[in-house]
Structures are given as C-alpha cells and as structure tokens.
C-alpha positions in Angstrom: 88.8 114.7 120.4 89.4 113.2 123.7 92.9 112.4 125.3 93.9 109.4 127.1 93.8 111.3 130.4 90.2 112.3 129.9 90.5 115.9 128.9 89.9 117.4 125.5 92.4 118.3 122.9 92.8 121.1 120.8 93.7 121.1 116.8 97.0 123.0 116.4 99.6 123.2 113.5 103.1 124.1 113.0 104.1 126.0 109.7 107.2 126.3 107.5 106.1 129.3 105.3 109.2 129.2 103.0 108.4 125.6 102.0 104.5 125.8 102.3 104.4 123.0 104.7 102.2 122.5 107.7 102.1 119.8 110.3 98.7 119.2 112.0 98.6 117.6 115.4 96.1 117.3 118.4 97.5 118.5 121.8 96.0 118.1 125.3 96.1 121.1 127.5 96.0 119.2 130.6 98.7 116.4 130.2 100.5 118.1 127.0 100.2 114.8 125.0 100.4 115.4 121.5 99.1 113.2 118.5 100.4 113.9 115.1 97.6 113.8 112.4 99.3 114.6 109.0 101.9 116.8 107.0 100.5 119.1 104.2 102.8 120.4 101.6 101.4 122.8 98.9 97.7 122.1 100.3 98.2 118.3 99.6 98.5 115.7 102.4 101.7 113.8 101.9 102.2 111.9 105.1 100.4 110.9 108.2 101.4 110.0 112.0 105.0 109.3 113.0 106.4 109.4 109.6 104.9 113.3 109.1 106.4 114.3 112.4 109.9 112.8 111.6 109.9 114.3 108.2 108.8 117.8 109.3 111.5 117.7 112.2 114.2 116.2 110.0 115.1 116.8 106.3 111.9 118.5 105.0 113.8 120.3 102.2 115.2 116.8 100.9 111.7 115.4 101.0 110.1 118.2 99.1 112.7 118.1 96.5 111.9 114.5 95.5 108.6 114.3 93.4 105.8 112.8 95.5 102.8 110.6 94.2 100.2 113.1 94.7 99.6 112.5 98.4 96.3 111.3 100.1 93.0 112.0 98.4 89.9 112.1 100.6 
C-alpha cells in the first residue's frame, strides 16, 4: 500500500495473547503514519477502522465478554 506521503507502508499487528486478540494496521516507515485495518478476536474479524483501534486500546476485556454477532465474513 502507498502512504499519502508517497512512501510504501508495511503490514503490522499488535497482539494480546491472553485474549487471543490481534489488531492489524499499515504503518509508513518514512512519516510514521498509521492506518488501522481491523481487529480479530479468536480468528474472527469483529471491528474495522477507528472502532477497532478504540476497542483494542480501551475496554477490550469488556468487549470480548459481550457475545458478538459473528463478525465480518469475507
């Protein structure tokens, strides 16, 4: 993917192993711009974009305790 600065981005992720949660994002090595892609919990995509980031950085435990409706199916 190409960043808005013209450089290329790299796919990266952040993991919370105890909760089996992983946040996927694109990061530009030149300008450090970050674009959030999605949040996976137990190998199911449950949120995308800013909602995914807010949940991952906020009350992830509370979010996981509430039953979800199957996430996104691709």
